[in-house]
C-alpha positions as CSV (number, residue, x, y, z in Angstrom):
1,X,15.7,-59.6,-11.7
2,X,16.3,-61.9,-14.7
3,X,15.3,-64.9,-12.5
4,X,18.7,-64.5,-10.7
5,X,20.4,-66.2,-13.6
6,X,23.5,-64.0,-13.7
7,X,24.5,-64.3,-10.1
8,X,28.0,-65.9,-10.0
9,X,27.9,-66.7,-13.7
10,X,30.9,-65.7,-15.9
11,X,29.8,-63.2,-18.5
12,X,32.0,-61.8,-21.3
13,X,31.1,-58.6,-23.0
14,X,32.9,-57.6,-26.2
15,X,32.9,-53.8,-26.7
16,X,32.4,-53.3,-23.0
17,X,34.1,-49.9,-23.0
18,X,31.5,-48.4,-25.3
19,X,28.3,-46.6,-24.3
20,X,26.0,-49.6,-24.2
21,X,28.8,-51.9,-23.1
22,X,29.4,-49.7,-20.0
23,X,25.8,-49.7,-18.9
24,X,25.6,-53.5,-19.5
25,X,28.8,-54.0,-17.5
26,X,27.4,-51.9,-14.6
27,X,24.1,-53.7,-14.6
28,X,25.7,-57.2,-14.6
29,X,27.9,-56.2,-11.7
30,X,24.8,-55.2,-9.8
31,X,23.4,-58.6,-10.5
32,X,26.4,-60.4,-9.0
33,X,27.9,-61.6,-12.3
34,X,31.6,-62.2,-12.8
35,X,32.3,-59.9,-15.7
36,X,35.1,-59.8,-18.3
37,X,35.4,-57.3,-21.1
38,X,37.2,-57.3,-24.4
39,X,37.6,-54.0,-26.4
40,X,40.1,-52.3,-28.6
41,X,40.2,-49.1,-26.6
42,X,38.3,-46.6,-24.5
43,X,36.5,-44.8,-27.3
44,X,36.2,-41.3,-26.0
45,X,37.5,-38.8,-23.4
46,X,35.6,-38.5,-21.2
47,X,34.0,-41.9,-21.2
48,X,31.3,-43.6,-19.1
49,X,33.6,-46.6,-18.6
50,X,36.4,-44.6,-16.9
51,X,33.9,-42.3,-15.1
52,X,32.4,-45.4,-13.4
53,X,35.9,-46.9,-12.6
54,X,34.9,-50.1,-14.2
55,X,38.4,-51.2,-15.2
56,X,39.2,-52.1,-11.6
57,X,35.9,-53.9,-11.1
58,X,36.1,-56.5,-13.9
59,X,38.6,-58.6,-15.9
60,X,39.5,-56.0,-18.5
61,X,41.3,-57.0,-21.8
62,X,42.3,-54.3,-24.3
63,X,42.7,-56.0,-27.8
64,X,41.3,-55.8,-31.3
65,X,38.3,-58.0,-32.3
66,X,39.9,-58.3,-35.7
67,X,42.7,-60.3,-34.1
68,X,41.4,-63.8,-34.1
69,X,44.1,-65.1,-31.8
70,X,43.4,-62.5,-29.2
71,X,39.7,-63.1,-29.0
72,X,40.2,-66.9,-28.9
73,X,42.7,-66.5,-26.1
74,X,40.3,-64.2,-24.1
75,X,37.4,-66.6,-24.5
76,X,39.4,-69.7,-23.6
77,X,41.1,-68.1,-20.6
78,X,37.9,-66.7,-19.1
79,X,35.6,-69.6,-20.0
80,X,32.4,-67.5,-20.0
81,X,29.0,-69.0,-19.5
82,X,27.3,-66.2,-21.4
83,X,28.6,-63.8,-24.0
84,X,27.2,-60.5,-25.2
85,X,28.9,-59.5,-28.5
86,X,28.9,-55.7,-28.9
87,X,32.3,-54.9,-30.3
88,X,31.8,-52.7,-33.4
89,X,32.6,-49.7,-35.4
90,X,29.3,-48.2,-34.4
91,X,28.8,-45.0,-36.4
92,X,27.4,-44.5,-39.9
93,X,29.4,-41.4,-41.0
94,X,32.9,-42.8,-40.0
95,X,32.1,-45.9,-42.0
96,X,32.3,-43.7,-45.1
97,X,35.7,-42.6,-44.1
98,X,37.1,-46.1,-43.5
99,X,34.8,-48.8,-44.9
100,X,37.5,-51.4,-44.7
101,X,37.9,-51.0,-40.9
102,X,34.1,-51.0,-40.5
103,X,33.6,-54.3,-42.4
104,X,36.6,-56.0,-40.7
105,X,35.4,-55.0,-37.3
106,X,31.7,-55.6,-37.6
107,X,31.7,-58.6,-40.0
108,X,35.0,-60.4,-39.4
109,X,35.0,-59.5,-35.8
110,X,31.7,-61.4,-35.4
111,X,33.2,-64.3,-37.3
112,X,36.3,-64.4,-34.9
113,X,34.1,-64.3,-31.8
114,X,31.9,-67.1,-33.0
115,X,34.9,-69.2,-34.1
116,X,36.3,-68.7,-30.6
117,X,33.0,-69.9,-29.1
118,X,33.0,-72.9,-31.4
119,X,36.4,-73.9,-30.0
120,X,35.5,-73.3,-26.3
121,X,33.4,-75.8,-24.3
122,X,31.1,-74.6,-21.6
123,X,29.6,-71.5,-23.3
124,X,25.8,-71.6,-22.6
125,X,24.5,-68.7,-24.5
126,X,25.6,-66.0,-27.0
127,X,23.7,-62.8,-27.7
128,X,25.0,-61.1,-30.8
129,X,24.1,-57.4,-30.9
130,X,23.8,-56.0,-34.4
131,X,21.7,-52.9,-35.3
132,X,18.3,-51.7,-36.5
133,X,20.3,-50.5,-39.6
134,X,20.9,-54.2,-40.7
135,X,17.6,-54.0,-42.5
136,X,17.3,-52.8,-46.1
137,X,15.8,-49.4,-45.5
138,X,12.9,-48.6,-47.9
139,X,12.0,-45.5,-46.0
140,X,8.5,-46.8,-45.3
141,X,6.3,-45.9,-42.3
142,X,6.0,-49.5,-40.9
143,X,8.3,-51.0,-38.4
144,X,10.8,-53.5,-39.8
145,X,10.2,-57.1,-38.7
146,X,12.8,-59.8,-38.0
147,X,12.1,-61.5,-41.3
148,X,12.3,-58.4,-43.5
149,X,15.2,-58.0,-45.9
150,X,18.6,-57.4,-44.7
151,X,20.7,-54.8,-46.5
152,X,22.2,-51.4,-46.2
153,X,23.5,-48.8,-48.6
154,X,26.1,-47.2,-46.3
155,X,29.1,-49.3,-45.2
156,X,28.0,-49.5,-41.5
157,X,24.6,-50.8,-42.3
158,X,25.9,-53.3,-44.8
159,X,28.5,-54.5,-42.3
160,X,25.8,-55.2,-39.7
161,X,23.8,-57.1,-42.3
162,X,26.9,-59.2,-42.9
163,X,27.2,-59.9,-39.2
164,X,23.7,-61.2,-39.2
165,X,24.4,-63.5,-42.1
166,X,27.5,-64.8,-40.4
167,X,25.6,-65.5,-37.2
168,X,22.9,-67.3,-39.1
169,X,25.5,-69.5,-40.8
170,X,27.0,-70.4,-37.4
171,X,23.5,-71.2,-36.1
172,X,22.9,-73.7,-38.9
173,X,26.4,-75.1,-39.4
174,X,27.9,-75.4,-35.9
175,X,25.6,-74.5,-33.0
176,X,22.7,-76.9,-33.4
177,X,24.0,-78.9,-30.5
178,X,26.2,-76.2,-29.0
179,X,25.5,-73.0,-27.1
180,X,22.1,-71.3,-27.5
181,X,22.4,-68.2,-29.6
182,X,20.3,-65.3,-30.9
183,X,20.8,-61.9,-32.6
184,X,19.3,-58.7,-31.4
185,X,18.6,-55.4,-33.2
186,X,18.1,-52.0,-31.6
187,X,19.1,-48.5,-32.4
188,X,19.1,-44.8,-31.5
189,X,19.6,-45.4,-27.8
190,X,20.3,-42.4,-25.6
191,X,21.3,-42.0,-22.0
192,X,24.0,-40.6,-19.8
193,X,27.6,-41.2,-20.5
194,X,27.6,-41.2,-24.3
195,X,30.3,-39.0,-25.8
196,X,30.5,-40.4,-29.3
197,X,30.8,-38.0,-32.2
198,X,27.9,-37.4,-34.6
199,X,25.2,-38.3,-32.0
200,X,22.6,-35.7,-31.0
201,X,22.8,-36.2,-27.2
202,X,26.6,-36.3,-26.8
203,X,26.8,-33.2,-29.2
204,X,24.4,-31.4,-26.9
205,X,26.2,-32.5,-23.7
206,X,29.6,-31.3,-25.0
207,X,28.2,-28.0,-26.2
208,X,26.2,-27.4,-23.0
209,X,29.3,-28.1,-20.8
210,X,31.3,-25.7,-22.8
211,X,28.7,-23.0,-22.8
212,X,28.4,-23.1,-26.6
213,X,25.4,-23.7,-28.9
214,X,25.1,-27.2,-30.4
215,X,25.1,-27.5,-34.2
216,X,22.5,-30.0,-35.2
217,X,23.2,-31.7,-38.6
218,X,19.9,-33.4,-39.5
219,X,17.0,-31.8,-37.5
220,X,14.2,-33.5,-39.4
221,X,15.6,-37.1,-39.2
222,X,13.0,-39.1,-37.3
223,X,14.0,-41.9,-34.9
224,X,12.3,-44.1,-32.3
225,X,14.4,-42.9,-29.4
226,X,14.8,-45.1,-26.3
227,X,16.9,-45.0,-23.2
228,X,19.9,-47.4,-23.2
229,X,18.4,-49.5,-20.4
230,X,15.4,-50.5,-22.5
231,X,17.2,-52.7,-25.1
232,X,19.7,-53.8,-22.5
233,X,16.9,-55.3,-20.4
234,X,15.8,-57.2,-23.5
235,X,19.3,-58.5,-24.1
236,X,19.7,-59.6,-20.5
237,X,16.3,-61.3,-20.4
238,X,17.0,-63.1,-23.7
239,X,20.4,-64.1,-22.5
240,X,19.0,-65.5,-19.3
241,X,16.3,-67.5,-21.1
242,X,18.8,-68.9,-23.6
243,X,21.3,-69.9,-20.9
244,X,18.7,-71.8,-18.9
245,X,17.0,-73.2,-22.0
246,X,13.7,-71.9,-20.7
247,X,10.5,-73.3,-22.3
248,X,8.9,-70.5,-24.3
249,X,6.1,-70.5,-26.9
250,X,8.7,-70.0,-29.6
251,X,12.1,-71.8,-29.2
252,X,14.5,-68.9,-28.7
253,X,17.6,-70.5,-30.1
254,X,18.6,-69.4,-33.6
255,X,16.1,-66.5,-33.5
256,X,16.4,-62.7,-34.0
257,X,14.6,-60.1,-31.9
258,X,14.0,-56.4,-32.3
259,X,14.0,-54.2,-29.1
260,X,12.6,-50.7,-29.4
261,X,10.0,-48.3,-28.1
262,X,6.3,-48.4,-28.8
263,X,5.4,-47.8,-32.4
264,X,4.1,-44.3,-31.8
265,X,7.2,-43.1,-29.9
266,X,9.0,-41.2,-32.7
267,X,10.6,-37.8,-32.6
268,X,12.8,-35.7,-34.8
269,X,16.3,-34.8,-33.9
270,X,15.1,-31.2,-33.4
271,X,12.4,-32.4,-31.0
272,X,15.0,-34.3,-28.9
273,X,17.1,-31.1,-28.7
274,X,14.0,-29.1,-27.7
275,X,13.1,-31.7,-25.0
276,X,16.6,-31.5,-23.6
277,X,16.7,-27.7,-23.5
278,X,14.6,-27.2,-20.3
279,X,17.0,-29.4,-18.3
280,X,20.1,-27.5,-19.3
281,X,20.4,-23.8,-18.5
282,X,21.7,-21.7,-21.3
283,X,21.1,-24.4,-23.9
284,X,21.0,-23.2,-27.5
285,X,20.9,-25.0,-30.9
286,X,21.9,-24.1,-34.4
287,X,20.2,-26.4,-37.0
288,X,21.3,-27.3,-40.5
289,X,17.9,-26.8,-42.2
290,X,19.2,-28.4,-45.4
291,X,20.1,-31.5,-43.4
292,X,22.4,-33.2,-45.9
293,X,26.1,-32.3,-45.8
294,X,27.0,-34.8,-48.4
295,X,26.7,-38.2,-46.7
296,X,23.5,-40.1,-46.9
297,X,21.6,-41.1,-43.7
298,X,18.1,-42.5,-43.6
299,X,15.5,-40.1,-42.4
300,X,13.0,-42.7,-41.2
301,X,13.7,-46.0,-39.5
302,X,11.8,-47.9,-36.8
303,X,11.3,-51.5,-35.6
304,X,8.3,-53.7,-35.1
305,X,8.8,-55.3,-31.6
306,X,5.8,-57.6,-31.6
307,X,7.9,-60.7,-31.6
308,X,9.7,-59.7,-28.4
309,X,6.3,-58.8,-26.8
310,X,4.7,-62.1,-27.8
311,X,7.6,-64.5,-27.0
312,X,9.6,-62.7,-24.3
313,X,6.8,-60.7,-22.8
314,X,9.1,-57.7,-23.2
315,X,8.2,-54.1,-24.0
316,X,9.7,-50.7,-23.4
317,X,8.9,-49.0,-20.2
318,X,9.9,-45.4,-20.2
319,X,7.8,-42.7,-22.0
320,X,9.8,-40.2,-24.0
321,X,9.7,-37.5,-21.3
322,X,11.3,-40.0,-18.8
323,X,13.9,-41.1,-21.3
324,X,15.0,-37.4,-21.7
325,X,14.9,-36.8,-17.9
326,X,17.1,-39.9,-17.1
327,X,19.5,-38.8,-19.8
328,X,19.8,-35.1,-18.7
329,X,20.1,-36.0,-15.1
330,X,23.0,-38.3,-15.7
331,X,25.0,-35.6,-17.4
332,X,24.0,-33.0,-14.8
333,X,25.3,-35.4,-12.1
334,X,28.6,-35.9,-14.0
335,X,29.2,-32.2,-14.6
336,X,27.5,-31.0,-11.5
337,X,26.4,-27.9,-13.4
338,X,29.9,-27.4,-15.0
339,X,32.7,-29.3,-16.7
340,X,35.2,-29.2,-13.8
341,X,33.6,-32.3,-12.2
342,X,35.5,-34.5,-14.8
343,X,38.7,-34.2,-12.7
344,X,36.9,-34.3,-9.4
345,X,38.2,-36.6,-6.7
346,X,35.7,-39.4,-6.0
347,X,33.9,-39.0,-9.4
348,X,34.1,-42.7,-10.1
349,X,32.4,-43.8,-6.9
350,X,29.8,-41.1,-7.2
351,X,28.9,-41.9,-10.8
352,X,28.9,-45.7,-10.3
353,X,26.4,-45.2,-7.5
354,X,24.4,-42.8,-9.5
355,X,24.3,-45.2,-12.5
356,X,23.2,-48.1,-10.3
357,X,20.5,-45.8,-8.9
358,X,19.1,-45.2,-12.4
359,X,19.2,-48.9,-13.1
360,X,17.3,-49.6,-9.9
361,X,14.7,-46.9,-10.7
362,X,14.2,-48.3,-14.2
363,X,13.9,-51.9,-12.9
364,X,11.3,-50.7,-10.4
365,X,9.3,-49.0,-13.1
366,X,9.5,-52.2,-15.2
367,X,8.4,-54.3,-12.2
368,X,5.4,-52.0,-11.7
369,X,4.6,-52.4,-15.4
370,X,4.4,-56.2,-14.8
371,X,7.5,-57.2,-16.9
372,X,8.7,-60.7,-16.0
373,X,12.4,-59.9,-16.1
374,X,12.0,-57.2,-13.4
375,X,10.3,-59.5,-10.8
376,X,12.3,-59.8,-7.6
């Protein structure tokens, strides 16, 4: 996979303890990479990161991306070949409660990481992960393209647009002769091991494990749902191509890419809950039919991924039904039909193996679909 680029390469992930960061860490370990992580904390209890026992498998640093000295020290000590920058305050609603922390983490944190890269020789590639919400959302039916306007009314979305602008500045000002670099945008990923607040699948998992109905805040909000492995495959492939300076129709350095499902794969929050229900015995949902609760969230947002298809030969692999099945099966394996499994002896080994199994199954499906990154 990924042209064997990651084997024995040093890879740093900021935000490695989060949901996407955990899956990326596990995938890179399976590829033979030497992985280091930098994150402010383990964001939830339980967490996928602890459930997979990843702290003992990598070079783990717990520090704040807002601390420029800390991230500089981490980069210079590890001397990574490739960096995936994910560290963020990643939720819309908490950004209303603490906008300062959100901007400091998402915008200034990106600045601190890129400044550390500028001062560290030997970095080959940097992939900065922002968000689909970096676009100015005009609530239209078309997918947003990489050249559409950046913006965002809520603090989270605006902070991600700021991160994009900072990255672009470093492209043009410092990295023309330095490491290859690109920004990537995705959103609304689901999959096993997410326990963040105010997300539909974690809310369902917590309620299901406790035998309680889940309260659904915005049932009519429409999103292009994708399994977490889908955009991660794009990030990894882009990182591999950047690191090796691969010849592609479009020079990849200093570009931005969207990674999302097919244009017609959209579902409401209510439809996600309905699709999960058959996998979880006793599942019940209570929906807020007014779907407001005082804090604005966009009801329609999707990406155009034609650029990734044309220049990376990347596209999403899993249909919606498989995305839901992968997600439900991970939680079922974790809970083993009940919440007591959280304290079970041997949980880490079992869930690490289960997670790698899902990664392998996904890669096999992508290989069957003819995607270049998945070729053995």
